[in-house]
C-alpha positions as CSV (number, residue, x, y, z in Angstrom):
1,M,-6.8,22.8,-0.5
2,A,-5.5,19.3,0.3
3,M,-3.6,20.8,3.3
4,S,-6.8,22.4,4.6
5,V,-8.6,19.0,4.3
6,F,-5.9,17.5,6.6
7,G,-6.1,20.6,9.0
8,V,-2.6,21.6,8.2
9,D,-3.6,25.2,7.3
10,G,-6.3,25.3,9.9
11,A,-9.6,25.7,8.0
12,R,-12.1,23.3,6.4
13,Q,-15.8,23.1,5.7
14,S,-17.9,20.0,5.0
15,I,-19.4,19.6,1.6
16,A,-22.2,17.6,3.1
17,S,-23.4,20.4,5.2
18,D,-23.4,24.2,5.5
19,V,-22.2,23.8,9.1
20,P,-18.5,23.7,9.6
21,T,-17.3,20.4,11.1
22,P,-15.3,20.4,14.3
23,A,-11.5,20.6,13.7
24,S,-8.6,20.1,16.1
25,A,-6.6,23.2,16.9
26,P,-3.7,23.6,14.6
27,A,-0.2,24.2,15.8
28,A,0.9,27.8,16.3
29,A,3.5,27.6,13.7
30,N,0.9,26.5,11.1
31,E,-1.4,29.3,12.1
32,A,1.4,31.8,11.4
33,A,2.0,30.1,8.1
34,V,-1.7,30.4,7.1
35,A,-1.9,34.0,8.1
36,E,1.1,34.8,5.9
37,G,-0.2,32.7,3.0
38,R,-3.6,34.4,3.0
39,K,-1.9,37.7,2.2
40,D,-1.0,36.4,-1.2
41,K,-3.5,34.4,-3.1
42,R,-1.7,34.3,-6.4
43,K,-1.7,30.5,-6.4
44,S,-4.4,28.2,-5.1
45,R,-3.5,25.6,-2.6
46,L,-4.5,23.1,-5.2
47,N,-1.1,23.7,-6.7
48,L,0.2,21.4,-4.0
49,F,-0.4,18.9,-6.7
50,K,1.1,21.1,-9.3
51,R,-1.4,21.4,-12.2
52,N,-0.2,21.6,-15.7
53,K,1.1,25.0,-16.8
54,G,-1.9,25.6,-19.0
55,D,-4.3,25.3,-16.0
56,K,-2.4,27.9,-13.9
57,D,-4.0,31.0,-15.2
58,A,-7.5,29.7,-14.7
59,E,-6.5,28.5,-11.2
60,T,-5.2,31.9,-10.4
61,D,-8.3,33.7,-11.6
62,A,-10.4,31.4,-9.4
63,S,-8.3,32.3,-6.5
64,A,-8.6,36.0,-7.0
65,T,-12.3,35.9,-7.0
66,S,-12.5,33.9,-3.8
67,T,-12.9,35.4,-0.4
68,A,-9.6,34.1,0.6
69,S,-11.2,31.3,2.6
70,T,-10.4,27.6,2.1
71,P,-14.0,26.5,2.6
72,T,-14.8,28.2,-0.7
73,D,-12.1,26.0,-2.4
74,I,-13.5,22.8,-0.9
75,S,-17.2,23.6,-1.6
76,R,-16.4,24.2,-5.3
77,L,-15.2,20.7,-5.9
78,S,-17.0,19.0,-8.7
79,L,-18.6,15.8,-7.5
80,S,-20.1,14.4,-10.7
81,A,-22.2,11.2,-10.4
82,D,-21.3,10.4,-14.0
83,D,-17.7,9.6,-13.0
84,D,-18.2,7.8,-9.6
85,K,-18.1,4.1,-10.5
86,H,-17.2,3.0,-7.0
87,G,-19.3,5.5,-4.9
88,Q,-16.3,7.5,-3.7
89,N,-18.2,10.8,-3.7
90,A,-20.4,9.6,-0.8
91,E,-17.2,8.4,1.0
92,F,-15.6,11.7,0.5
93,R,-18.6,13.6,2.0
94,A,-18.7,11.1,4.9
95,A,-15.0,11.7,5.6
96,L,-15.4,15.5,5.7
97,A,-18.6,15.3,7.7
98,D,-17.6,12.7,10.3
99,T,-13.8,13.0,10.6
100,A,-11.8,15.8,12.1
101,P,-9.0,17.2,9.9
102,E,-6.3,15.9,12.3
103,E,-7.7,12.3,12.0
104,L,-7.7,12.5,8.2
105,R,-4.1,13.8,8.4
106,E,-3.2,10.8,10.7
107,A,-4.9,8.5,8.2
108,F,-2.8,9.9,5.3
109,W,0.5,9.4,7.1
110,S,-0.5,6.0,8.3
111,M,-1.3,5.1,4.7
112,V,2.2,6.4,3.5
113,K,4.2,3.9,5.5
114,H,7.6,3.5,3.7
115,D,6.5,5.2,0.5
116,H,7.6,8.6,-0.6
117,P,4.6,10.9,0.1
118,D,4.9,12.5,-3.3
119,A,4.9,9.1,-5.0
120,L,1.7,8.1,-3.1
121,L,0.0,11.3,-4.2
122,L,1.0,10.8,-7.8
123,R,-0.7,7.3,-7.8
124,F,-4.1,9.1,-7.3
125,L,-3.3,11.9,-9.8
126,R,-2.3,9.4,-12.5
127,A,-5.4,7.4,-11.8
128,R,-7.6,10.5,-12.3
129,K,-5.7,11.7,-15.3
130,W,-4.2,14.7,-13.5
131,D,-7.6,16.1,-12.5
132,V,-6.7,17.5,-9.1
133,D,-10.2,17.7,-7.7
134,K,-11.0,14.1,-8.7
135,A,-7.7,12.9,-7.2
136,L,-8.4,14.6,-3.9
137,V,-11.8,13.0,-3.7
138,M,-10.3,9.6,-4.5
139,M,-7.6,9.9,-1.9
140,V,-9.7,11.2,0.9
141,S,-12.4,8.5,0.2
142,T,-9.7,5.9,0.2
143,M,-8.5,7.1,3.6
144,H,-12.1,6.9,4.9
145,W,-12.4,3.3,3.4
146,R,-9.2,2.3,5.2
147,R,-10.0,3.8,8.5
148,A,-13.8,3.4,8.9
149,E,-14.8,0.5,6.7
150,M,-11.9,-2.0,6.4
151,H,-9.8,-0.9,9.4
152,V,-6.7,-1.7,7.6
153,D,-4.1,-0.3,10.0
154,D,-5.9,-0.7,13.3
155,D,-7.0,-4.3,12.7
156,I,-5.9,-6.2,9.6
157,I,-2.3,-5.1,9.7
158,K,-2.1,-4.7,13.5
159,N,-3.5,-8.1,14.4
160,G,-2.4,-10.1,11.4
161,E,-2.1,-13.9,11.3
162,L,-1.3,-14.5,15.0
163,G,-4.3,-12.4,16.0
164,A,-6.6,-14.5,13.9
165,L,-5.1,-17.7,15.4
166,D,-5.5,-16.4,18.9
167,N,-9.1,-15.4,18.5
168,T,-10.8,-17.9,20.7
169,H,-12.9,-15.6,22.8
170,G,-14.6,-13.5,20.2
171,D,-18.1,-13.9,19.0
172,A,-18.9,-16.8,16.6
173,K,-19.0,-14.5,13.6
174,S,-15.5,-13.1,14.2
175,Q,-14.1,-16.5,15.0
176,K,-15.5,-17.9,11.7
177,N,-14.0,-15.0,9.8
178,D,-10.6,-15.5,11.3
179,H,-10.7,-19.2,10.8
180,D,-11.6,-18.7,7.1
181,F,-8.9,-16.1,6.7
182,L,-6.3,-18.6,8.0
183,V,-7.7,-21.4,5.9
184,Q,-7.0,-19.4,2.7
185,L,-3.4,-18.7,3.9
186,R,-2.8,-22.3,4.7
187,M,-4.1,-23.7,1.4
188,G,-2.2,-20.9,-0.6
189,K,-5.2,-19.7,-2.5
190,S,-3.0,-16.8,-3.3
191,F,0.6,-16.0,-2.3
192,L,3.5,-13.7,-3.0
193,H,6.7,-15.1,-4.5
194,G,9.5,-13.9,-6.7
195,L,9.9,-11.3,-9.4
196,D,8.8,-11.0,-13.0
197,S,11.1,-9.9,-15.9
198,Q,10.6,-6.3,-14.9
199,G,11.6,-6.8,-11.4
200,R,8.0,-6.5,-10.0
201,P,6.9,-8.7,-7.1
202,M,4.4,-11.4,-8.2
203,C,1.2,-12.6,-6.6
204,F,0.0,-16.0,-7.7
205,V,-3.7,-16.8,-7.5
206,R,-4.6,-20.5,-7.8
207,A,-8.2,-20.1,-9.0
208,R,-9.0,-23.9,-8.6
209,L,-8.7,-23.6,-4.9
210,H,-11.7,-21.2,-4.5
211,K,-15.2,-22.6,-4.1
212,Q,-18.1,-20.2,-3.7
213,G,-19.5,-20.2,-0.2
214,E,-16.7,-22.1,1.5
215,Q,-15.4,-18.9,3.2
216,T,-17.3,-15.9,4.4
217,E,-17.4,-12.7,2.3
218,E,-15.7,-10.8,5.2
219,S,-12.8,-13.3,5.3
220,L,-12.3,-13.1,1.5
221,E,-12.2,-9.3,1.7
222,R,-9.8,-9.4,4.6
223,F,-7.5,-11.9,2.9
224,T,-7.5,-9.8,-0.3
225,V,-6.6,-6.5,1.6
226,Y,-4.0,-8.4,3.7
227,T,-2.3,-9.8,0.6
228,I,-2.3,-6.3,-1.1
229,E,-1.0,-4.6,1.9
230,T,1.7,-7.2,2.4
231,A,2.7,-6.9,-1.3
232,R,3.2,-3.1,-0.6
233,M,5.9,-4.1,1.8
234,L,7.8,-5.8,-1.1
235,L,7.8,-2.7,-3.4
236,R,11.1,-0.7,-3.7
237,P,11.7,2.3,-5.9
238,P,11.8,2.5,-8.8
239,I,9.5,-0.6,-8.8
240,D,6.0,0.7,-7.7
241,T,3.7,-1.9,-9.2
242,A,3.1,-5.7,-8.8
243,T,2.2,-8.5,-11.2
244,I,-0.7,-10.9,-10.6
245,V,-0.6,-14.4,-12.2
246,F,-3.9,-16.1,-12.2
247,D,-3.2,-19.8,-12.5
248,M,-6.3,-21.2,-14.2
249,T,-5.1,-24.8,-14.3
250,D,-8.1,-27.2,-13.7
251,F,-10.5,-24.2,-13.4
252,S,-14.2,-24.9,-13.7
253,M,-17.4,-23.1,-13.2
254,A,-17.5,-24.4,-9.7
255,N,-14.5,-22.1,-9.0
256,M,-16.2,-19.0,-10.4
257,D,-17.4,-16.3,-7.9
258,Y,-18.2,-12.8,-9.1
259,T,-18.5,-11.2,-5.6
260,P,-14.7,-11.4,-4.6
261,V,-13.8,-10.4,-8.3
262,K,-15.8,-7.3,-7.9
263,F,-14.2,-6.5,-4.6
264,M,-10.7,-7.0,-6.1
265,I,-11.6,-4.7,-9.0
266,K,-12.7,-2.0,-6.6
267,C,-9.6,-2.3,-4.6
268,F,-7.2,-1.8,-7.4
269,E,-9.3,0.8,-9.2
270,A,-10.5,2.9,-6.2
271,N,-8.3,2.2,-3.2
272,Y,-4.9,1.0,-4.5
273,P,-4.6,3.0,-7.7
274,E,-1.7,2.5,-10.1
275,S,-0.5,-0.6,-8.2
276,L,-1.0,-3.1,-11.0
277,G,1.9,-3.6,-13.4
278,T,0.4,-6.5,-15.4
279,V,-2.2,-9.3,-14.9
280,L,-1.3,-12.6,-16.5
281,V,-4.1,-15.2,-17.0
282,Y,-2.4,-18.6,-17.4
283,K,-3.9,-21.6,-19.1
284,A,-7.5,-20.3,-19.1
285,P,-9.9,-23.0,-20.3
286,W,-12.5,-22.2,-23.1
287,V,-15.2,-21.8,-20.4
288,F,-13.5,-18.8,-19.1
289,N,-14.1,-16.9,-22.4
290,A,-17.7,-16.0,-21.5
291,I,-16.6,-15.1,-18.0
292,W,-13.9,-12.8,-19.3
293,S,-16.3,-10.9,-21.5
294,I,-18.3,-10.1,-18.4
295,I,-15.4,-9.1,-16.2
296,R,-13.8,-7.0,-19.0
297,G,-17.0,-4.9,-19.0
298,W,-16.5,-4.1,-15.4
299,L,-12.9,-3.0,-15.8
300,D,-11.5,0.5,-16.4
301,P,-10.1,0.4,-20.0
302,V,-6.6,1.2,-18.6
303,V,-6.8,-1.8,-16.2
304,A,-8.2,-4.0,-18.9
305,G,-5.3,-3.2,-21.1
306,K,-2.9,-4.6,-18.5
307,V,-4.5,-8.1,-18.7
308,H,-2.6,-10.6,-20.9
309,F,-3.4,-14.3,-21.6
310,A,-0.7,-17.0,-21.7
311,K,-1.8,-20.3,-23.0
312,N,1.4,-22.1,-22.3
313,L,4.8,-21.9,-20.6
314,D,6.5,-20.2,-23.6
315,E,3.9,-17.4,-23.6
316,L,4.2,-17.0,-19.8
317,S,8.0,-16.8,-20.1
318,V,7.6,-13.6,-22.2
319,Y,6.7,-11.9,-18.9
320,V,8.5,-14.1,-16.3
321,P,11.8,-15.9,-16.8
322,K,11.4,-19.7,-16.8
323,S,14.0,-19.9,-14.0
324,Q,11.6,-17.8,-11.9
325,I,8.4,-19.8,-12.7
326,P,7.6,-22.4,-10.1
327,M,7.6,-26.0,-11.3
328,E,3.9,-26.2,-10.4
329,L,3.3,-23.9,-13.4
330,G,5.8,-25.8,-15.6
331,G,8.8,-23.5,-14.9
332,D,12.3,-24.4,-13.7
333,E,12.2,-23.0,-10.2
334,K,12.2,-25.8,-7.6
335,W,9.9,-24.1,-5.1
336,E,6.5,-24.8,-3.8
337,Y,4.3,-22.9,-1.4
338,Q,4.3,-23.9,2.2
339,Y,2.6,-21.9,5.0
340,S,4.5,-21.2,8.2
341,E,2.3,-21.1,11.2
342,P,2.4,-18.0,13.4
343,V,4.9,-18.3,16.3
344,P,3.8,-17.3,19.9
345,G,5.6,-14.1,20.9
346,E,6.5,-13.1,17.4
347,N,4.7,-9.8,17.9
348,D,6.0,-9.0,21.4
349,R,7.7,-5.9,20.2
350,M,4.2,-4.4,19.6
351,K,3.8,-4.4,23.4
352,D,6.8,-2.2,23.9
353,T,4.9,1.1,24.0
354,K,7.9,3.1,25.1
355,V,10.0,2.4,22.0
356,K,6.9,2.7,19.8
357,Q,6.1,6.1,21.2
358,E,9.6,7.4,20.8
359,L,9.6,6.3,17.1
360,E,6.2,7.9,16.6
361,R,7.4,11.2,18.1
362,E,10.4,11.0,15.7
363,R,8.1,10.4,12.8
364,A,5.8,13.2,13.8
365,S,8.7,15.6,13.8
366,I,9.8,14.5,10.3
367,V,6.2,14.8,9.1
368,K,6.0,18.4,10.5
369,E,9.2,19.2,8.7
370,Y,7.8,17.7,5.5
371,E,4.5,19.6,5.7
372,S,6.4,22.8,6.3
373,S,8.4,22.4,3.2
374,I,5.2,21.9,1.2
375,L,3.6,25.0,2.6
376,D,6.8,27.0,1.9
377,W,6.7,25.6,-1.7
378,V,3.1,26.6,-2.2
379,R,3.7,30.1,-0.8
380,A,6.7,30.6,-3.0
381,G,4.7,30.4,-6.2
382,D,6.8,30.6,-9.3
383,A,10.1,30.6,-7.6
384,P,13.4,30.4,-9.5
385,A,14.4,27.0,-10.7
386,E,17.3,26.8,-8.2
387,S,15.0,27.5,-5.3
388,A,12.5,24.9,-6.5
389,E,15.2,22.3,-6.8
390,S,16.5,23.1,-3.3
391,R,13.0,22.6,-1.9
392,T,12.6,19.3,-3.7
393,R,15.9,18.1,-2.2
394,E,14.6,19.1,1.2
395,R,11.4,17.1,0.6
396,D,13.3,14.1,-0.7
397,E,15.6,14.1,2.3
398,A,12.7,14.3,4.7
399,A,11.0,11.5,2.7
400,E,14.1,9.3,3.1
401,R,14.1,9.8,6.8
402,L,10.4,8.9,6.9
403,R,11.3,5.7,5.0
404,Q,14.0,4.8,7.5
405,N,11.8,5.7,10.4
406,Y,9.0,3.5,9.1
407,W,11.2,0.4,9.0
408,K,12.3,1.0,12.6
409,L,8.7,1.5,13.6
410,D,7.4,-1.5,11.5
411,P,7.8,-4.3,14.1
412,Y,5.8,-2.2,16.6
413,V,2.8,-1.5,14.4
414,R,2.6,-4.4,12.0
415,A,2.1,-8.1,13.0
416,R,4.6,-10.5,11.5
417,S,3.5,-12.3,8.4
418,L,4.5,-15.6,6.8
419,Y,6.9,-13.6,4.7
420,D,8.7,-12.3,7.8
421,R,8.8,-15.8,9.3
422,Q,10.3,-17.3,6.0
423,G,13.0,-14.6,5.8
424,I,11.7,-12.9,2.7
425,L,10.9,-9.6,4.5
426,L,13.7,-8.9,6.9
427,D,14.2,-6.3,9.6
428,G,15.0,-2.9,8.3
429,G,12.9,-3.5,5.1
430,Q,15.6,-5.7,3.5
431,L,14.2,-8.2,0.9
432,D,15.3,-11.7,0.0
433,F,13.0,-13.3,-2.5
434,Y,15.1,-16.3,-3.4
435,G,16.7,-17.2,-0.2
436,Q,20.1,-15.6,-1.0
437,S,20.6,-14.4,2.6
438,K,20.1,-18.0,3.9
439,V,22.6,-19.3,1.3
440,A,25.1,-16.6,2.2
441,A,24.6,-17.2,5.9
442,A,25.1,-21.0,5.5
443,A,28.2,-20.4,3.4
444,A,29.6,-18.0,6.0
445,A,28.9,-20.4,8.8
446,A,30.6,-23.2,6.9
447,A,33.6,-21.0,6.2
448,A,33.8,-20.0,9.9
449,A,33.6,-23.6,11.0
450,A,36.3,-24.6,8.5
451,A,38.6,-21.8,9.7
452,T,38.0,-22.8,13.3
453,A,38.9,-26.4,12.6
454,T,42.1,-25.4,10.7
455,S,43.3,-23.0,13.5
456,A,42.5,-25.4,16.4
457,P,45.6,-27.0,17.9
458,A,46.0,-30.7,17.1
459,E,45.1,-33.2,19.7
460,T,47.9,-35.2,21.4
461,G,47.5,-38.9,20.7
462,A,49.0,-41.8,22.5
463,E,51.6,-42.3,19.8
464,D,53.0,-38.9,20.5
465,L,53.9,-39.8,24.1
466,D,57.2,-41.3,25.1
């Protein structure tokens, strides 16, 4: 069914209406695949997500009673209002009603970036406790949120920091939003730095720097999404989650603002599922106890279970080695946040449409190969283990090529961030959290200089002449 939502198997019907929504014409190869797949309805396309074995018989029975049409599969999705905390059912309906399957498909692959597609799908499945219908609703609504509401890839990531700095001709509202976005970056209200004891990237949030009403709500949301998306760039398998450290030093009620807190909760629960490893609340004052009792009531129990309080450095060092805790928080790392301003011309590669289009064509070819392997897997049903393993290897190989392709494409679709400018995120997706590449480069340069000096011929002095 997921493949039909994305137009891969060529048929889809909106839940919001009895009238089928317009769909772009599928490729001839996909049409042939669908025709062949409809001859054998032993397994529902929902098995793309591979339900538990106990669910298979019920799934097969449901398929047998259908009219072999994918619209029936989509329309039978359970959209219960009882389990719709963040209003994703409405976003799901809007996505199917207003968006062509090909556009949803593009939104999915845009969201994948350097991730393994299977790993991305698994985030939504785990978040919905392996309920395939709910996971599909969650994923499609997230794509709609990214594309139609937040404009993650076509604005926030594409324009970035330099785009905000250069916005001098927009309307007053957009200029104010961009100004406030940069203000938060410059003050270091939150920033990404280092790794915790589990190797997870850390985001530090200095709560004392926030004052309600100082920045627009739009800029707060943009800053939040920008930080999360940038953190995604720092994740490498097998690490797939990040740690947030809320530094509550000198926190007072003047710093409390429930609106951005609610937005952050929605982001992690609805739009970036299974992305949080742990949340550390450091040196929270007694006044925060009442606030926490309110916030905890808003959190999913699984998310709330990831929140830990650390009253002092020793308790914080249970989660982060003291050598990797900045001195500002009492640790041993001699590091402090400094913002590096955008540099004119740093995004010039984004203007090279020829190279970009070549890389996008390469990516489209790999995507087609990956989707074909998925359709083959679905049609194969209960294939022998050896065949299943072979198909898994094919998918993994295609996913690795997608990863490599993304990092070649990255400079042409993502504006450079302060982490690019500071040498933390390097070309090709290489990471250097603690400046080791700079140390190595300096050592290599010094060694080269020493070697040059040693091998250079000695100068002839006056005392050497007759």
